C-alpha positions in Angstrom: -53.3 10.2 71.4 -56.0 8.3 69.5 -58.2 6.3 71.7 -58.8 2.8 70.3 -62.4 1.7 69.7 -63.8 -1.7 69.2 -66.8 -3.5 67.8 -67.6 -7.1 68.7 -70.4 -9.3 67.7 -72.3 -11.7 70.0 -72.9 -14.6 67.7 -76.4 -15.9 68.2 -77.5 -16.5 64.6 -80.4 -14.2 63.6 -80.4 -12.7 67.1 -76.7 -11.7 66.9 -75.9 -8.1 68.0 -73.0 -5.7 68.1 -71.1 -4.3 71.1 -69.7 -0.8 70.4 -66.8 0.1 72.7 -65.1 3.4 72.8 -65.5 7.2 73.4 -68.4 9.3 72.1 -70.8 6.5 71.1 -73.6 7.5 73.4 -74.5 10.5 71.2 -73.9 8.8 67.8 -77.2 8.1 66.0 -75.6 5.5 63.9 -75.2 3.3 66.9 -78.9 3.3 67.5 -80.8 3.7 64.3 -80.2 0.2 62.7 -81.5 -1.5 65.9 -84.8 0.5 66.4 -87.7 -1.3 64.7 -90.4 1.4 64.9 -90.6 5.1 65.8 -91.4 4.8 69.5 -88.6 4.8 72.1 -88.6 4.7 75.9 -85.4 5.6 77.6 -85.1 4.2 81.1 -82.5 5.8 83.4 -82.1 6.7 87.0 -81.7 9.8 89.1 -77.9 9.7 89.0 -77.3 9.0 85.4 -80.1 10.9 83.7 -78.8 14.4 84.5 -75.5 13.4 83.0 -76.4 11.5 79.8 -80.1 11.7 79.1 -79.8 14.7 76.8 -77.0 13.2 74.8 -78.9 10.0 74.4 -82.1 11.7 73.4 -80.2 13.9 70.9 -79.0 10.7 69.2 -82.7 9.6 69.0 -83.9 12.9 67.4 -86.7 12.5 65.0 -88.2 9.5 66.9 -91.2 9.6 69.3 -89.0 9.5 72.4 -90.1 9.2 76.0 -88.3 8.6 79.2 -88.8 7.3 82.8 -86.4 8.0 85.6 -86.0 5.4 88.4 -84.6 5.8 91.8 -80.9 4.8 92.0 -79.7 1.8 93.9 -79.7 -2.0 94.1 -82.5 -1.8 96.8 -84.8 -0.6 94.1 -84.2 -3.5 91.8 -87.7 -5.0 92.6 -91.1 -5.6 91.1 -92.5 -2.4 92.5 -89.9 -0.3 90.7 -90.2 -2.4 87.6 -93.9 -1.6 87.5 -93.2 2.1 87.0 -91.7 1.2 83.6 -94.9 -0.6 82.6 -96.9 2.3 83.9 -95.1 4.7 81.6 -95.3 2.3 78.6 -99.1 2.1 79.1 -99.7 5.7 80.0 -97.9 6.8 76.8 -99.7 4.1 74.8 -96.5 2.7 73.4 -97.0 -0.3 71.1 -95.4 -3.6 70.3 -92.8 -1.9 68.0 -91.4 0.3 70.9 -87.7 0.0 71.6 -86.5 0.4 75.2 -83.1 2.0 75.8 -81.4 1.1 79.1 -79.3 4.1 80.1 -77.4 3.4 83.3 -75.7 0.7 85.3 -76.5 -3.0 85.9 -79.7 -2.3 87.8 -81.2 -0.2 85.1 -80.1 -2.6 82.4 -81.5 -5.7 84.1 -84.8 -4.1 84.9 -85.2 -2.5 81.4 -84.4 -5.8 79.8 -86.9 -7.6 81.9 -89.6 -5.0 81.2 -88.8 -5.5 77.5 -89.0 -9.2 77.8 -92.5 -9.0 79.4 -94.2 -6.0 77.7 -96.7 -7.2 75.2 -94.8 -10.6 75.4 -91.5 -9.1 74.2 -90.2 -5.9 72.6 -86.7 -4.8 71.6 -84.2 -3.0 73.7 -80.8 -1.5 73.5 -78.2 -1.5 76.3 -76.3 1.8 77.0 -74.3 0.8 80.1 -72.7 3.7 81.9 -70.7 1.8 84.6 -67.7 -0.4 84.1 -69.4 -3.3 85.7 -72.4 -3.0 83.3 -70.1 -2.5 80.3 -68.1 -5.7 80.9 -70.8 -7.9 82.3 -74.5 -7.3 82.8 -75.2 -5.5 79.6 -74.0 -8.5 77.5 -75.7 -11.8 77.3 -79.4 -11.2 77.8 -79.8 -12.0 81.5 -82.5 -9.7 82.8 -84.5 -9.6 86.1 -85.2 -8.2 89.5 -84.3 -9.3 93.1 -86.6 -10.9 95.6 -86.1 -10.4 99.4 -85.1 -14.0 99.6 -82.7 -14.1 96.7 -80.9 -12.0 94.1 -82.0 -12.1 90.4 -84.5 -14.9 91.2 -87.2 -13.4 89.0 -86.2 -12.8 85.4 -85.9 -13.9 81.8 -83.3 -14.4 79.0 -83.9 -11.6 76.6 -81.0 -10.4 74.3 -80.6 -6.8 73.5 -80.4 -5.6 69.9 -77.2 -3.7 70.5 -74.8 -2.7 73.4 -73.3 0.8 73.3 -70.4 1.0 75.8 -69.3 4.6 75.7 -66.1 4.8 77.7 -66.4 8.5 78.2 -69.1 7.7 80.8 -66.4 6.2 83.0 -65.0 9.7 83.6 -67.9 10.5 85.9 -67.9 7.1 87.7 -67.0 7.3 91.4 -63.8 5.4 92.4 -65.8 2.9 94.4 -68.0 2.1 91.3 -64.9 1.8 89.1 -63.3 -0.7 91.5 -66.6 -2.7 91.6 -66.5 -3.0 87.8 -62.9 -4.2 87.9 -64.0 -7.2 90.0 -66.0 -8.5 87.1 -63.0 -7.8 84.8 -60.7 -9.9 87.0 -63.3 -12.7 86.9 -62.7 -13.3 83.2 -59.0 -13.8 83.9 -59.8 -16.2 86.7 -62.3 -18.4 84.9 -60.8 -18.7 81.4 -58.1 -16.2 80.4 -54.9 -16.5 82.5 -53.0 -14.2 80.1 -55.6 -11.5 80.8 -55.1 -12.0 84.5 -51.4 -11.3 84.1 -52.2 -8.3 81.9 -54.5 -6.9 84.6 -51.8 -7.4 87.2 -49.3 -5.5 85.0 -51.7 -2.7 84.2 -53.3 -2.1 87.5 -52.2 1.4 87.9 -53.2 2.4 84.4 -56.7 1.1 85.0 -57.0 2.8 88.4 -55.8 6.1 86.7 -58.5 5.6 84.1 -56.1 5.5 81.2 -58.5 5.5 78.3 -56.5 3.1 76.1 -56.2 0.6 79.0 -59.9 0.8 79.8 -60.9 0.1 76.2 -58.5 -2.9 76.1 -59.9 -4.3 79.4 -63.5 -3.8 78.3 -63.0 -5.3 74.9 -61.1 -8.3 76.3 -63.8 -8.8 78.9 -66.7 -8.5 76.4 -64.9 -10.9 74.0 -64.6 -13.5 76.7 -68.3 -13.1 77.6 -69.5 -13.0 74.0 -67.7 -16.3 73.4 -69.3 -18.0 76.4 -72.8 -16.7 75.6 -72.5 -17.8 72.0 -71.6 -21.3 73.2 -74.2 -21.5 76.0 -76.9 -18.8 75.8 -79.2 -20.4 78.4 -76.6 -21.4 81.0 -76.9 -25.1 80.7 -73.2 -25.6 80.7 -70.1 -23.4 80.6 -71.9 -20.1 81.0 -72.3 -20.9 84.7 -68.5 -20.2 84.9 -69.4 -16.5 84.7 -70.9 -16.9 88.2 -67.5 -17.4 89.9 -67.9 -15.9 93.4 -71.5 -15.1 92.8 -73.1 -17.7 95.2 -71.0 -16.3 98.0 -71.4 -12.7 96.8 -75.2 -12.9 96.4 -75.4 -14.2 99.9 -73.5 -11.1 101.2 -75.8 -8.8 99.3 -79.0 -10.4 100.5 -77.7 -11.0 104.0 -76.6 -7.5 104.6 -79.4 -5.8 102.6 -79.2 -4.9 98.9 -77.1 -1.8 98.4 -75.0 -2.1 101.6 -72.1 -3.6 99.5 -71.9 -2.9 95.8 -72.4 -6.0 93.6 -68.7 -5.9 92.5 -67.5 -5.6 96.1 -69.5 -8.7 97.1 -68.3 -10.6 94.0 -64.7 -9.8 94.8 -65.0 -11.3 98.3 -67.0 -14.2 96.9 -64.2 -15.0 94.4 -61.6 -15.0 97.2 -63.8 -17.4 99.1 -64.2 -19.6 96.1 -60.5 -19.6 95.6 -59.9 -20.4 99.3 -62.4 -23.3 99.1 -60.7 -24.6 96.0 -57.4 -24.6 97.8 -58.8 -26.4 100.8 -60.1 -29.0 98.4 -56.6 -29.4 97.0 -57.5 -28.0 93.6 -55.8 -24.6 93.6 -52.4 -23.6 94.9 -52.2 -21.3 97.9 -49.9 -19.1 95.8 -52.8 -18.6 93.3 -55.1 -17.7 96.2 -52.6 -15.1 97.3 -52.4 -13.7 93.8 -56.1 -13.5 93.5 -56.4 -11.7 96.9 -53.6 -9.3 96.0 -55.0 -8.3 92.6 -58.5 -7.7 93.9 -57.2 -5.9 97.0 -54.9 -3.8 94.7 -57.9 -2.6 92.9 -59.3 -1.3 96.2 -61.8 -4.1 96.6 -62.8 -5.9 99.8 -61.4 -9.4 100.1 -62.5 -10.4 103.6 -66.1 -11.4 104.2 -68.5 -9.5 106.5 -68.7 -10.9 110.1 -72.4 -10.3 110.5 -73.6 -13.6 109.0 -73.6 -16.9 110.9 -72.6 -20.1 109.1 -76.2 -21.2 109.2 -77.2 -17.9 107.6 -74.6 -18.3 104.9 -75.8 -21.8 104.0 -79.5 -20.6 103.9 -78.7 -17.7 101.6 -76.5 -19.8 99.4 -79.2 -22.4 99.0 -81.4 -19.8 97.2 -79.2 -19.9 94.1 -80.0 -20.5 90.5 -77.2 -23.1 90.3 -78.9 -25.4 92.8 -79.9 -28.5 90.9 -81.9 -31.4 92.4 -81.5 -29.9 95.8 -77.7 -29.9 95.5 -75.6 -26.7 95.9 -73.3 -26.3 92.9 -70.4 -23.9 93.0 -68.0 -22.4 90.5 -64.5 -23.3 91.7 -61.0 -23.1 90.4 -58.4 -25.7 89.4 -56.0 -22.9 88.4 -56.0 -19.3 87.3 -57.9 -19.4 84.0 -59.4 -22.9 84.7 -62.9 -22.9 86.3 -65.2 -25.8 87.0 -68.9 -25.9 88.0 -69.4 -28.7 90.5 -71.5 -30.1 93.3 -68.7 -32.7 93.9 -67.0 -31.2 96.9 -66.9 -32.2 100.6 -69.6 -30.2 102.3 -67.7 -30.4 105.6 -64.9 -28.4 104.1 -67.3 -25.7 103.0 -68.9 -25.7 106.4 -65.5 -25.4 108.0 -64.7 -22.3 105.9 -68.1 -20.7 106.7 -67.6 -21.4 110.4 -64.2 -19.6 110.2 -65.5 -16.5 108.4 -68.6 -16.3 110.6 -66.4 -15.2 113.5 -68.2 -15.5 116.9 -71.6 -16.5 115.6 
């Protein structure tokens, strides 16, 4: 069977860039060469991914002055201290303003590499080579970069678009089941916020995706990236509809920060966050309870948690949710649903209904 491949374009005028989707791209020099300005390259990876794919990546960069830095693996290392090790290598190796950084790994590596590229000598180029499903469908596309702070996720960062995204679907063969499921949470998100037909397709193809059917994965990644590319092209700096991409994230980020980064995977926290957003939408009278059940069933069917942790009090939930980039003029804004495929960003909801929900999920606190 021939595995389909895809190439999309994120349309941002002179800063437009391609997304390559399919098997074997990670070792293809033609995916890199047009997007490397000079001869210096720094590959940033982590202790898990580097043993698997660093050699293949560096072989595609043969003939260039190529260096690498290996970071510890985990969300708990997505901080300024770890970021500084990238700058240390750039400076130790005397890499200049024409260096290109290559982010080889999941969302943590991609976010930190992009932020380093945005900051180093006031901005250098970088290429995303995402090796997890979550990174391939979400964090590698759109130019959001940054690190976490103890008080809030992704609160320190910059918009800095990559020059290319190379999503090699072969890398998903080595992805643990839990990581695959975490990526599928972000895939489901696109169906919920703007693509009801895609939600239906995911429901119908759940087993194929869990079985890592190569054709189904390429279709899911391409449809997800197409949705994100359209949103980013229309609202690069998140002043409007791009905030839809944060469905479930205000709740999910509170879970991650409240339990400690790395306790739940990002996609696991977002899955539960999307269920909470759907439940709140239903309590507000905007979403049918049938659609809440469909949302829970699809996410649960992918092996994702759909019930929130019991460790956080309602007051702790509110405090964590208040440290959110969507807070505007002191008002908490949430991404909610008026239907599957129909999202809205709003602060116009009854806070007592939100508090009632948080009181319920906080258990005995």
